[in-house]
MARKE-5331 format. One record per atom (N, C-alpha, C, O): x, y, z. Coordinates in pm, 1 decimal, padded with zeros to 6 digits, m for minus. Layout:
BEGIN
X_Y_Z
...
# end
This chain:
BEGIN
m03999.2_08267.3_07699.6
m03933.3_08154.5_07765.6
m04045.5_08224.7_07949.0
m04018.8_08161.3_08051.0
m04117.0_08304.0_07958.4
m04164.8_08203.1_08092.2
m04219.0_08157.0_08057.5
m04173.4_08044.6_08036.6
m04390.0_08178.6_08003.1
m04485.6_08072.9_07912.2
m04394.9_07934.2_07908.6
m04445.0_07821.8_07906.5
m04293.5_07954.0_07908.3
m04207.5_07806.4_07867.6
m04227.0_07735.3_08031.7
m04289.0_07633.9_08063.7
m04160.2_07817.3_08104.2
m04134.9_07781.6_08229.2
m04197.5_07767.6_08373.8
m04151.1_07739.3_08484.3
m04404.0_07820.3_08293.8
m04465.0_07804.1_08414.0
m04495.8_07659.6_08326.3
m04470.8_07549.4_08375.1
m04540.8_07673.4_08220.5
m04590.4_07550.4_08194.4
m04503.0_07389.2_08171.9
m04548.3_07276.0_08155.3
m04407.8_07423.8_08177.6
m04315.5_07313.0_08271.3
m04319.6_07260.0_08368.8
m04359.7_07150.6_08408.4
m04273.7_07346.5_08410.7
m04227.8_07327.9_08614.1
m04345.5_07405.1_08661.4
m04293.4_07473.8_08749.3
m04443.7_07430.4_08659.4
m04536.7_07449.0_08726.7
m04667.3_07391.6_08813.1
m04732.7_07401.3_08916.9
m04655.1_07338.6_08712.6
m04830.5_07239.0_08736.5
m04773.4_07114.5_08627.5
m04684.0_07123.8_08543.5
m04863.2_06991.2_08663.4
m04886.0_06844.7_08605.3
m04907.9_06869.3_08508.6
m04828.0_06814.0_08432.9
m04988.1_06935.4_08451.8
m05099.7_06896.2_08327.2
m05043.7_06915.8_08231.1
m04938.8_06979.9_08236.4
m05098.3_06863.1_08096.0
m05058.9_06829.5_07979.9
m04930.8_06715.0_07949.7
m04888.0_06628.4_08026.0
m04900.3_06738.8_07850.8
m04811.1_06660.1_07797.4
m04719.1_06704.6_07723.4
m04762.5_06769.6_07628.2
m04572.1_06692.5_07731.1
m04443.0_06698.0_07642.0
m04411.5_06605.8_07603.3
m04457.4_06502.7_07652.3
m04278.7_06599.1_07452.4
m04268.0_06515.2_07367.8
m04072.1_06463.1_07478.3
m04052.5_06508.9_07590.8
m04017.4_06414.6_07441.5
m03808.7_06359.5_07476.4
m03798.5_06504.0_07469.4
m03771.7_06566.2_07572.2
m03822.3_06581.9_07327.2
m03656.2_06645.6_07338.4
m03761.6_06773.1_07416.2
m03669.2_06805.3_07490.9
m03866.6_06861.8_07455.7
m03893.8_06906.5_07609.8
m03893.1_06884.2_07750.9
m03917.5_06953.6_07849.5
m03853.2_06751.1_07727.9
m03834.6_06661.5_07839.6
m03667.4_06747.9_07898.5
m03640.0_06826.2_07989.4
m03599.5_06689.1_07803.7
m03464.8_06689.2_07836.3
m03425.0_06801.8_07835.4
m03327.3_06835.2_07902.4
m03517.3_06915.9_07730.5
m03505.3_07055.6_07742.5
m03464.5_07151.0_07909.9
m03369.3_07212.8_07957.6
m03655.5_07097.1_07963.8
m03624.0_07121.3_08106.4
m03590.5_07034.3_08178.8
m03633.8_07065.7_08289.6
m03511.8_06893.4_08188.6
m03451.1_06870.2_08291.3
m03358.8_06926.6_08353.1
m03331.6_06940.3_08472.3
m03271.5_06986.6_08171.9
m03124.9_06991.3_08190.0
m03105.0_07080.3_08311.3
m03067.8_07053.7_08425.6
m03131.6_07164.9_08267.7
m03151.0_07331.5_08389.4
m03178.6_07233.5_08606.4
m03165.2_07260.4_08725.8
m03204.3_07165.8_08549.8
m03320.2_07140.5_08722.6
m03158.1_07081.5_08736.8
m03070.3_07147.3_08792.6
m03123.4_06875.7_08644.8
m02991.0_06870.6_08686.5
m02876.9_06926.6_08710.5
m02797.7_06874.9_08789.3
m02846.2_07060.3_08635.5
m02687.3_07092.7_08656.3
m02781.3_07194.2_08761.2
m02694.6_07235.8_08838.1
m02929.0_07263.5_08810.3
m02876.9_07305.7_08999.9
m02849.0_07215.0_09087.8
m02764.8_07206.4_09177.1
m02924.8_07154.3_09052.8
m02883.1_07039.9_09220.3
m02777.6_06948.1_09185.8
m02750.9_06843.3_09244.7
m02708.6_07006.3_09065.2
m02506.0_06891.6_09127.8
m02474.1_07005.0_09128.4
m02358.5_06989.6_09167.9
m02486.4_07121.7_09114.2
m02449.6_07278.2_09131.7
m02429.4_07267.4_09276.9
m02324.4_07250.7_09339.0
m02608.4_07286.2_09339.2
m02638.1_07257.8_09474.4
m02586.3_07158.6_09531.4
m02628.4_07136.5_09645.0
m02489.2_07073.4_09481.0
m02522.3_06891.3_09577.3
m02362.3_06903.7_09665.4
m02334.6_06867.4_09779.7
m02260.4_06981.8_09540.7
m02178.1_07013.8_09489.6
m02093.5_07144.0_09645.9
m02000.2_07119.1_09722.3
m02139.5_07211.9_09639.9
m02186.8_07365.7_09746.0
m02170.4_07278.7_09873.6
m02078.7_07267.2_09954.9
m02291.8_07222.1_09861.2
m02316.7_07103.7_09968.7
m02277.7_07024.7_10049.3
m02352.2_07003.4_10145.0
m02150.4_06953.9_10041.7
m02088.8_06864.8_09988.0
m01977.2_06903.1_10098.2
m01942.2_06834.2_10194.0
m01903.1_07103.8_10038.3
m01768.5_07102.9_10064.0
m01837.9_07166.0_10231.7
m01782.4_07150.1_10340.4
m01952.8_07227.8_10210.3
m02022.5_07324.0_10357.8
m02051.6_07199.5_10458.9
m02098.8_07218.2_10571.1
m02029.7_07113.1_10424.9
m02095.9_06991.4_10545.7
m01954.1_07026.3_10609.4
m01953.0_07082.7_10718.8
m01827.8_06993.4_10541.9
m01672.4_06994.3_10654.7
m01695.8_07059.0_10813.5
m01623.6_07023.7_10906.8
m01834.5_07182.9_10833.7
m01801.4_07246.5_10841.5
m01901.8_07271.7_11013.7
m01892.0_07350.9_11107.4
m02003.1_07141.0_10976.2
m02103.1_07163.7_11025.0
m02074.7_07067.6_11138.3
m02158.0_07096.7_11224.1
m01988.9_06953.7_11189.3
m01965.5_06851.8_11234.4
m01870.7_06899.6_11360.4
m01848.3_06798.9_11427.6
m01817.4_06995.5_11408.3
m01761.2_07018.3_11514.9
m01754.7_07031.2_11672.6
m01803.4_07127.6_11731.5
m01713.5_06964.0_11713.3
m01730.3_06990.1_11912.4
m01697.5_07143.4_11886.0
m01712.0_07210.8_11784.0
m01654.0_07172.5_11997.8
m01668.8_07342.2_12097.8
m01508.7_07288.0_12055.3
m01447.9_07349.6_11967.8
m01433.5_07145.8_12137.0
m01285.2_07224.4_12125.4
m01214.8_07220.0_12012.3
m01093.4_07230.0_12030.1
m01273.3_07201.0_11830.2
m01159.9_07239.6_11720.4
m01265.7_07358.2_11681.5
m01246.3_07412.6_11572.8
m01368.0_07399.9_11755.1
m01378.4_07550.8_11660.6
m01492.4_07644.0_11750.2
m01595.9_07601.0_11801.1
m01430.6_07813.1_11754.0
m01535.8_07836.2_11906.7
m01702.6_07856.3_11883.5
m01754.3_07844.1_11772.5
m01760.8_07881.7_11978.2
m01914.9_07787.0_12002.5
m01986.5_07869.8_11866.3
m02061.1_07802.8_11794.9
m01958.1_08043.4_11825.2
m02002.4_08089.2_11735.8
m01929.1_08137.7_11636.2
m01941.2_08258.0_11613.0
m01856.8_08075.3_11572.2
m01794.2_08056.9_11366.6
m01820.5_08094.5_11279.1
m01872.3_08002.0_11216.5
m01820.3_08202.0_11208.4
m01908.5_08274.3_11062.3
m01894.5_08107.7_10942.9
m01991.8_08062.2_10882.8
m01762.0_08051.2_10937.1
m01806.4_07953.1_10788.3
m01901.2_07844.7_10950.7
m02010.2_07869.9_10899.2
m01930.8_07783.1_11045.5
m02022.6_07757.7_11077.9
m02177.2_07824.0_11075.6
m02263.4_07768.3_11007.6
m02192.6_07883.0_11113.1
m02259.7_07943.0_11063.6
m02320.4_07948.6_10900.8
m02412.1_07922.3_10823.0
m02226.9_07988.8_10915.8
m02258.0_08036.2_10702.7
m02319.4_07884.9_10694.6
m02441.5_07875.8_10707.6
m02237.7_07756.2_10672.5
m02259.1_07668.8_10671.8
m02362.9_07579.2_10670.1
m02365.9_07485.7_10590.0
m02465.8_07604.2_10768.4
m02593.4_07558.3_10900.6
m02706.2_07692.6_10763.8
m02813.6_07644.2_10728.1
m02674.5_07828.0_10709.4
m02740.7_07884.2_10640.3
m02728.4_07851.5_10483.9
m02751.1_07919.9_10384.1
m02708.5_07793.1_10491.8
m02667.5_07746.2_10393.4
m02761.8_07586.0_10346.0
m02803.5_07539.5_10239.9
m02763.0_07545.3_10480.9
m02804.5_07371.9_10452.2
m02926.5_07415.3_10408.9
m02974.2_07389.3_10298.4
m02982.3_07487.1_10502.2
m03163.3_07593.7_10493.9
m03188.0_07654.0_10385.0
m03298.6_07632.9_10335.2
m03118.9_07721.8_10333.7
m03116.8_07731.3_10154.7
m03135.8_07586.0_10028.8
m03243.3_07554.2_09977.9
m02976.6_07505.4_09997.2
m03024.8_07431.5_10017.8
m03135.7_07298.5_10025.7
m03165.1_07214.0_09941.1
m03185.8_07321.6_10176.2
m03257.4_07255.5_10187.7
m03429.7_07283.5_10096.9
m03509.2_07190.9_10113.1
m03464.7_07368.8_10034.6
m03553.4_07476.8_10014.5
m03540.9_07499.1_09872.4
m03639.2_07519.3_09801.0
m03380.1_07494.8_09814.5
m03399.1_07458.2_09712.6
m03379.1_07355.6_09623.2
m03332.4_07348.5_09509.5
m03425.0_07278.7_09701.0
m03435.6_07111.6_09680.2
m03486.4_07049.1_09702.8
m03474.1_06927.2_09714.3
m03593.9_07147.3_09722.0
m03717.8_07092.5_09707.4
m03818.8_07107.1_09606.4
m03895.6_07026.1_09554.6
m03789.9_07296.8_09582.5
m03859.0_07369.1_09481.8
m03769.5_07237.6_09324.9
m03816.2_07185.7_09223.5
m03675.5_07237.2_09369.6
m03670.9_07140.0_09206.4
m03692.1_07019.7_09194.9
m03698.9_06976.8_09079.8
m03706.0_06943.8_09285.0
m03768.5_06825.5_09252.8
m03906.3_06877.1_09272.8
m03965.4_06769.7_09262.1
m04012.7_06976.5_09297.0
m04145.3_06962.8_09239.2
m04168.8_06997.0_09096.1
m04257.8_06983.8_09012.1
m04006.3_07064.9_09109.8
m04001.7_07144.3_08895.2
m04015.1_06990.4_08799.5
m04065.1_06960.1_08691.2
m03928.8_06907.0_08924.6
m03863.0_06755.2_08882.0
m04013.7_06610.4_08811.9
m04028.2_06521.0_08728.5
m04102.5_06697.8_08945.9
m04220.3_06599.6_08915.2
m04299.6_06635.5_08816.7
m04322.7_06546.0_08735.4
m04352.0_06744.2_08796.3
m04406.3_06828.9_08720.0
m04374.6_06803.6_08589.2
m04434.1_06733.2_08507.6
m04276.0_06867.4_08577.8
m04245.3_06806.3_08450.9
m04204.3_06673.7_08349.2
m04204.8_06651.8_08228.1
m04176.6_06615.8_08446.4
m04135.6_06444.9_08472.2
m04324.7_06320.1_08452.3
m04347.2_06224.1_08378.7
m04388.4_06370.6_08526.7
m04520.7_06434.9_08524.1
m04603.5_06453.1_08342.1
m04558.7_06382.5_08251.7
m04654.5_06496.3_08329.8
m04620.6_06521.1_08179.5
m04558.7_06430.6_08055.0
m04630.1_06381.2_07967.7
m04409.8_06416.3_08060.9
m04344.1_06359.2_08019.2
m04460.6_06167.6_07971.3
m04508.9_06113.6_07871.8
m04443.4_06130.5_08182.7
m04515.4_05971.7_08207.9
m04676.1_06038.9_08128.8
m04773.7_05997.1_08191.1
m04689.1_06070.3_08087.7
m04836.0_06076.6_08077.1
m04848.4_06117.8_07835.1
m04893.1_06095.7_07722.6
m04798.0_06158.8_07890.6
m04714.7_06143.6_07720.2
m04716.6_06012.4_07636.6
m04745.3_05990.1_07519.0
m04658.8_05901.2_07781.9
m04628.3_05783.8_07758.2
m04716.4_05662.6_07756.6
m04693.3_05547.7_07718.8
m04902.5_05759.4_07845.4
m04926.8_05660.4_07820.1
m04934.5_05570.4_07935.7
m04997.9_05466.8_07955.7
m04824.7_05661.9_08029.7
m04792.6_05534.7_08152.1
m04865.0_05601.0_08276.3
m04850.2_05721.3_08297.7
m04982.5_05481.6_08398.9
m05082.3_05538.0_08449.0
m05029.0_05635.6_08537.5
m04966.5_05726.0_08482.2
m05036.8_05639.1_08642.3
m05032.9_05717.3_08757.2
m04915.4_05856.6_08765.4
m04850.8_05902.5_08859.7
m04925.6_05898.5_08606.5
m04761.3_05933.4_08612.5
m04715.8_06064.9_08681.9
m04622.6_06136.8_08645.7
m04815.2_06087.1_08809.8
m04758.7_06208.3_08953.1
m04685.1_06077.9_09007.9
m04562.9_06068.3_09018.9
m04773.5_05983.6_09039.2
m04666.6_05857.3_09149.0
m04517.2_05820.8_09077.0
m04403.0_05832.3_09121.4
m04575.8_05764.2_08926.6
m04357.9_05734.2_08887.0
m04323.6_05896.9_08881.4
m04205.6_05891.9_08846.7
m04354.6_06034.0_08894.2
m04287.2_06090.8_08852.8
m04189.6_06173.9_08980.5
m04105.7_06258.8_08950.4
m04214.1_06137.8_09104.8
m04198.9_06140.3_09215.3
m04118.6_06016.2_09270.2
m04054.4_05996.1_09373.2
m04142.8_05956.2_09180.7
m04019.1_05825.5_09224.8
m03825.7_05864.6_09239.7
m03718.7_05815.1_09275.3
m03864.8_05942.4_09203.8
m03697.9_05867.7_09213.6
m03651.4_06089.1_09262.0
m03534.4_06124.9_09275.1
m03742.4_06165.7_09273.5
m03715.0_06271.0_09387.5
m03690.4_06198.4_09456.9
m03575.6_06182.6_09498.6
m03827.5_06104.0_09506.1
m03799.1_06043.3_09647.2
m03710.2_05992.7_09705.7
m03650.7_06036.6_09804.1
m03688.0_05861.0_09629.4
m03463.2_05767.7_09635.9
m03418.8_05851.9_09614.0
m03347.1_05861.9_09713.5
m03386.1_05984.2_09522.9
m03260.7_06079.1_09555.6
m03272.6_06078.1_09723.0
m03226.4_05979.0_09779.6
m03337.2_06192.6_09810.9
m03388.2_06220.8_09948.6
m03344.4_06138.4_10034.4
m03266.7_06160.4_10127.4
m03389.7_06050.9_10006.5
m03368.4_05907.5_10119.9
m03193.8_05816.7_10051.4
m03114.5_05738.8_10104.3
m03200.5_05869.8_09940.1
m03058.7_05826.3_09982.7
m02967.5_05916.3_10048.3
m02881.4_05856.0_10112.4
m02958.8_06051.6_10052.6
m02921.9_06168.4_10111.3
m02896.5_06158.1_10301.3
m02805.1_06162.7_10383.7
m03080.3_06137.9_10292.8
m03073.7_06157.8_10425.4
m03021.3_06044.9_10483.8
m03012.1_06046.0_10606.6
m02963.2_05889.8_10387.4
m02870.5_05828.6_10480.5
m02701.1_05865.8_10501.8
m02614.2_05871.1_10588.8
m02721.2_05884.4_10371.2
m02514.8_05998.0_10372.4
m02527.1_06054.1_10485.4
m02420.0_06070.4_10543.8
m02639.9_06098.1_10550.4
m02600.4_06226.0_10713.1
m02602.4_06133.7_10812.1
m02520.9_06101.7_10898.6
m02733.0_06089.4_10777.1
m02776.1_06004.8_10930.1
m02651.7_05907.2_10948.8
m02582.7_05934.9_11046.9
m02607.1_05789.7_10866.9
m02572.6_05649.1_10894.7
m02400.7_05726.0_10999.8
m02377.0_05684.1_11113.1
m02329.8_05808.6_10947.3
m02203.5_05845.7_11031.3
m02283.7_05908.7_11211.9
m02222.0_05923.7_11317.4
m02439.9_05932.9_11184.6
m02469.1_05966.5_11310.6
m02456.1_05883.1_11409.1
m02387.4_05888.8_11511.1
m02563.6_05766.8_11350.1
m02615.9_05635.0_11456.0
m02535.5_05548.4_11360.5
m02594.8_05482.2_11275.4
m02360.5_05545.2_11374.1
m02336.1_05447.3_11269.3
m02345.2_05291.7_11425.5
m02365.5_05171.2_11410.8
m02324.5_05357.9_11531.8
m02377.0_05202.4_11550.6
m02542.5_05094.1_11560.6
m02577.9_04987.6_11611.3
m02597.3_05196.3_11483.5
m02759.2_05149.2_11473.8
m02786.4_05128.4_11362.8
m02878.2_05049.9_11339.5
m02684.5_05219.8_11208.0
m02734.9_05226.3_11137.8
m02583.0_05175.6_10995.6
m02521.4_05253.7_10923.1
m02567.6_05005.9_11005.8
m02480.0_04993.1_10912.2
m02476.7_05055.8_10767.6
m02554.1_05053.1_10671.9
m02358.0_05111.7_10791.5
m02265.2_05127.6_10598.6
m02425.3_05051.2_10463.5
m02502.0_05117.8_10394.1
m02418.3_04932.3_10475.1
m02471.9_04889.3_10376.9
m02594.4_04951.2_10322.0
m02617.1_04975.5_10203.5
m02697.2_04981.4_10460.5
m02777.7_05050.4_10402.7
m02795.1_05232.2_10363.2
m02891.8_05307.0_10348.6
m02682.9_05244.7_10358.3
m02634.8_05345.2_10250.8
m02644.6_05377.8_10126.3
m02693.1_05461.9_10050.6
m02532.1_05206.2_10132.8
m02500.3_05120.5_09949.4
m02663.4_05099.4_09932.4
m02717.0_05194.7_09875.9
m02748.6_04995.9_09969.5
m02867.5_04955.3_09879.9
m02956.3_05153.6_09937.4
m02857.3_05226.0_09926.7
m03013.8_05198.7_09959.5
m03046.9_05315.8_09903.0
m02976.0_05369.4_09832.7
m03031.1_05477.1_09809.9
m02866.4_05364.5_09769.4
m02768.9_05426.2_09679.4
m02826.2_05387.4_09468.9
m02845.5_05453.9_09367.1
m02829.6_05250.8_09509.0
m02823.9_05165.1_09443.6
m02971.3_05128.4_09383.7
m02998.6_05071.4_09278.1
m03071.1_05187.7_09501.7
m03272.0_05198.1_09492.9
m03227.5_05334.7_09403.7
m03256.1_05312.6_09286.1
m03182.2_05434.9_09416.1
m03152.9_05578.1_09368.8
m03046.7_05534.9_09240.2
m03119.3_05477.9_09158.8
m02934.3_05537.0_09197.9
m02983.8_05464.9_09056.8
m03000.2_05382.6_08958.3
m02948.0_05359.4_08849.3
m03145.9_05316.3_09068.3
m03170.8_05210.8_08987.2
m03323.5_05331.9_08977.3
m03383.3_05228.9_09008.6
m03383.9_05392.2_08970.5
m03461.3_05477.9_08956.0
m03415.2_05645.7_08890.4
m03474.2_05752.0_08870.9
m03309.8_05605.2_08877.1
m03238.4_05655.6_08777.8
m03231.7_05672.4_08652.1
m03250.6_05763.8_08571.8
m03190.5_05529.4_08650.9
m03196.9_05459.9_08527.6
m03314.1_05485.7_08462.3
m03346.6_05559.3_08369.1
m03393.3_05374.7_08563.4
m03555.5_05384.2_08440.4
m03592.6_05521.5_08455.4
m03616.8_05572.3_08345.8
m03605.0_05594.6_08546.0
m03695.7_05748.0_08506.5
m03627.1_05812.1_08339.2
m03702.8_05856.3_08252.8
m03466.0_05804.0_08320.3
m03431.6_05870.3_08172.4
m03438.3_05760.9_08035.5
m03425.6_05778.3_07914.3
m03468.7_05623.4_08133.9
m03540.1_05496.7_08033.3
m03633.0_05542.7_07944.4
m03634.6_05527.0_07822.3
m03727.8_05613.8_08030.6
m03885.9_05596.6_08045.5
m03881.3_05742.2_07957.8
m03965.9_05750.1_07868.7
m03818.9_05821.4_07969.7
m03798.1_05981.2_07975.6
m03811.5_06029.3_07821.0
m03872.7_06118.3_07761.9
m03694.9_05891.6_07775.5
m03643.6_05927.6_07680.6
m03670.7_05827.6_07581.3
m03615.4_05840.7_07472.1
m03756.5_05717.0_07603.7
m03796.7_05655.0_07468.5
m03724.1_05522.4_07484.0
m03740.7_05440.5_07393.6
m03656.5_05494.8_07572.5
m03587.1_05316.2_07587.7
m03649.1_05214.0_07642.5
m03583.3_05130.9_07705.2
m03755.0_05204.7_07631.8
m03864.3_05126.7_07740.8
m04038.8_05150.6_07661.3
m04111.9_05249.6_07662.0
m04047.7_05085.9_07632.1
m04232.3_05129.9_07518.0
m04321.1_05183.8_07584.3
m04347.3_05158.9_07702.0
m04358.6_05238.6_07535.1
m04438.4_05305.0_07597.1
m04582.8_05180.8_07600.8
m04554.3_05061.2_07594.6
m04755.1_05231.4_07612.7
m04848.6_05185.1_07699.4
m04867.2_05092.8_07562.2
m04779.2_05116.1_07479.4
m04916.6_05042.0_07541.8
m05009.1_04916.6_07413.3
m04885.0_04942.5_07318.5
m04945.9_04937.6_07211.6
m04738.0_04969.6_07278.6
m04672.7_04875.6_07241.9
m04607.0_04742.3_07310.5
m04638.4_04723.7_07428.1
m04528.9_04658.1_07256.0
m04476.0_04557.9_07360.8
m04364.8_04532.5_07261.3
m04276.1_04451.2_07287.3
# end
């Protein structure tokens, strides 16, 4: 099992079939989803004025600490996703497998950043920007899943 971890997530070298990619992607998707669900709850405690809460407040400090932990975990999950998916893209004969594998994490991070930033700068960043980035992230997700699960023809197939 430890050898599987090292091969799947720690390097982008090699090739893997669809089933191996799916088994490796599922824990990453579940971990990221769980961490993000907790983050959405923690964010409620981060944007309060001093009139609403004390300067040093336990829930606010805990929320900010969680955001730092979340950011580190999200980066590690994204790196693991890229390494895992690059192997699958290589197996499918796609050019530049690392670039293609990084498309979904990049789109997801951009959409997440827009969700965080837009309420803070609503006067200069309209809501449609967030919607557009969400649509691009969903498009990247759909395309990546179609590629990884063999729904699209591989190189050399028509």
